[in-house]
C-alpha positions as CSV (number, residue, x, y, z in Angstrom):
1,M,107.9,101.2,115.5
2,K,111.6,99.9,114.1
3,Y,113.0,96.6,113.5
4,K,116.4,95.6,112.2
5,P,116.3,93.9,108.9
6,R,118.6,90.4,108.2
7,G,122.3,91.7,107.5
8,K,122.1,95.3,108.6
9,T,123.5,96.6,111.8
10,E,120.8,99.3,112.6
11,P,117.6,98.8,113.1
12,V,114.9,100.5,110.5
13,E,112.4,103.0,111.7
14,S,108.3,102.9,109.9
15,F,107.7,105.7,107.8
16,K,104.1,105.3,108.4
17,E,102.2,103.7,111.4
18,F,98.5,102.5,111.6
19,H,97.3,102.3,115.5
20,L,94.4,100.0,115.6
21,P,91.8,99.5,118.3
22,K,93.7,97.0,121.4
23,G,97.5,98.7,120.8
24,T,98.0,96.5,117.5
25,I,100.3,98.7,115.4
26,V,100.9,98.0,111.6
27,G,104.1,99.9,110.5
28,V,105.5,100.4,106.7
29,F,108.7,100.4,106.0
30,Q,111.2,101.8,103.1
31,G,111.6,98.2,101.2
32,N,114.2,97.3,98.3
33,R,112.8,94.6,95.9
34,G,110.5,94.3,92.7
35,E,110.8,96.1,90.1
36,N,110.1,99.6,91.9
37,P,112.3,98.6,94.7
38,D,112.3,102.6,95.7
39,L,108.7,102.5,95.9
40,D,108.8,99.0,97.4
41,I,107.6,98.8,101.0
42,V,108.1,96.0,103.7
43,I,105.0,95.8,106.2
44,K,105.5,94.4,109.8
45,Y,102.8,94.3,112.6
46,Q,103.3,94.0,116.6
47,E,100.3,93.2,119.4
48,I,100.5,94.1,122.6
49,G,103.5,92.1,124.3
50,K,104.3,90.0,121.5
51,R,106.9,90.4,118.8
52,I,107.3,92.2,115.8
53,R,106.0,90.4,113.1
54,T,105.7,89.8,109.4
55,P,102.7,88.7,108.1
56,K,101.8,86.2,105.9
57,H,99.2,85.1,103.5
58,I,98.8,81.6,105.2
59,H,98.0,84.3,108.6
60,W,95.0,86.2,107.2
61,V,93.5,82.8,105.1
62,I,93.5,80.7,108.2
63,D,91.6,83.8,110.3
64,M,89.3,83.7,107.7
65,L,88.6,80.1,107.1
66,I,88.1,80.3,110.9
67,K,85.2,83.2,110.6
68,K,83.8,81.0,107.5
69,E,83.3,77.7,110.1
70,H,81.2,80.9,112.5
71,N,79.1,82.9,109.3
72,R,80.1,81.3,106.2
73,D,77.8,84.4,104.4
74,L,79.6,87.6,106.1
75,T,82.8,86.0,105.6
76,L,82.0,84.9,102.0
77,E,80.7,88.9,101.7
78,F,83.9,90.1,103.3
79,L,85.8,88.0,100.9
80,K,84.2,89.3,97.7
81,Y,84.9,93.0,99.1
82,L,88.2,92.0,99.7
83,R,88.5,90.5,96.3
84,D,86.6,93.8,94.5
85,M,88.9,96.0,96.5
86,W,91.9,94.2,94.1
87,E,90.3,96.4,91.3
88,K,90.4,99.1,92.8
89,I,93.8,98.9,94.7
90,E,96.8,101.1,92.4
91,P,100.4,100.8,92.8
92,F,102.2,103.5,94.4
93,R,103.8,105.6,91.3
94,T,105.5,108.4,93.3
95,K,107.6,108.7,96.6
96,K,105.3,111.2,97.8
97,E,102.4,108.4,97.6
98,Q,104.6,106.2,98.9
99,L,105.2,108.0,102.1
100,A,101.5,108.8,102.6
101,C,100.7,105.3,102.3
102,E,96.9,105.9,102.4
103,L,94.7,103.3,103.2
104,K,91.6,104.4,101.1
105,Q,89.4,100.9,100.9
106,T,89.5,99.6,104.4
107,T,88.2,102.2,106.7
108,H,86.5,101.9,109.8
109,H,83.6,103.1,108.0
110,K,83.8,101.0,104.9
111,L,84.5,97.9,107.0
112,K,82.0,98.5,110.0
113,R,79.5,96.1,108.1
114,F,81.8,93.1,108.6
115,D,81.9,93.8,112.3
116,N,80.5,90.6,113.3
117,L,83.4,88.7,112.4
118,N,85.3,89.5,114.9
119,S,84.2,87.3,117.5
120,Y,85.8,84.7,115.7
121,G,89.4,83.7,115.1
122,E,92.3,86.1,116.3
123,Y,92.5,89.3,114.1
124,T,89.8,92.0,113.7
125,V,88.6,92.6,110.0
126,E,90.0,95.9,110.2
127,F,93.5,94.6,110.7
128,I,92.9,91.9,108.2
129,G,92.0,94.8,105.9
130,H,94.8,96.9,106.9
131,L,97.3,94.2,106.0
132,I,95.4,93.0,102.3
133,E,94.9,96.6,101.5
134,L,99.2,97.5,101.8
135,M,99.9,93.9,101.2
136,M,97.8,94.5,97.9
137,I,99.8,97.8,96.9
138,M,103.1,96.5,97.5
139,E,102.0,93.3,95.2
140,K,101.0,96.3,92.3
141,T,103.6,98.3,92.8
142,G,106.9,95.6,92.8
143,L,105.4,93.6,90.0
144,A,104.0,94.2,86.9
145,K,102.2,91.2,86.5
146,A,100.8,90.9,90.0
147,F,98.2,87.6,90.6
148,V,98.9,86.0,94.2
149,F,95.8,87.9,95.7
150,K,93.3,87.4,92.9
151,K,93.9,84.3,92.8
152,L,94.0,83.2,96.5
153,L,90.5,85.9,97.0
154,D,89.0,83.3,94.2
155,A,90.1,80.2,95.2
156,M,88.6,81.3,99.0
157,I,85.6,82.9,97.6
158,E,85.1,79.7,95.0
159,E,85.2,77.5,98.3
160,R,87.5,75.4,96.9
161,D,89.3,72.4,98.9
162,I,91.5,73.7,101.7
163,F,94.9,72.2,100.0
164,Q,94.4,74.4,97.1
165,V,93.5,77.4,99.1
166,V,96.4,76.4,101.2
167,A,99.0,75.9,98.2
168,Q,98.2,79.3,96.8
169,A,98.7,80.6,100.2
170,T,101.7,79.7,101.0
171,Q,103.5,80.4,97.4
172,T,106.6,82.9,97.3
173,Q,105.7,86.2,96.4
174,H,108.7,87.9,95.2
């Protein structure tokens, strides 16, 4: 996967790709921001027939709210799984870890119990899980006081009103 960053003349290539069912690709690129710019990552994804996109919190949040309207209990269970995942995620500490970019918490096997949620919304739980795991790693690698995911997941699990959830989801991260 390739994309052309703003201000650059040449496209850059992903150093890691995750190929999901139905043809969606999640690409991981070298970033340059935060407290550890050499270990920073940029995440992009592309669905078949669509342009390359940058994931935003609000995208998966809206999808989770749709899923919750159809299966509240399973969605809350999935959100709690993601919240517990926050505690397990470690930042990249070396270039080797970054380039390997292993997803340990969102394997197909670990997410299988949430498959019924795939019937609702735009995204599969595997896609959401992969994005969130990567975004958590990115946040923890680049910020000593990473907090966005934790607060956002707490707001959703506690079923706070839509305005609080959207406010959390649309905060800038870096």
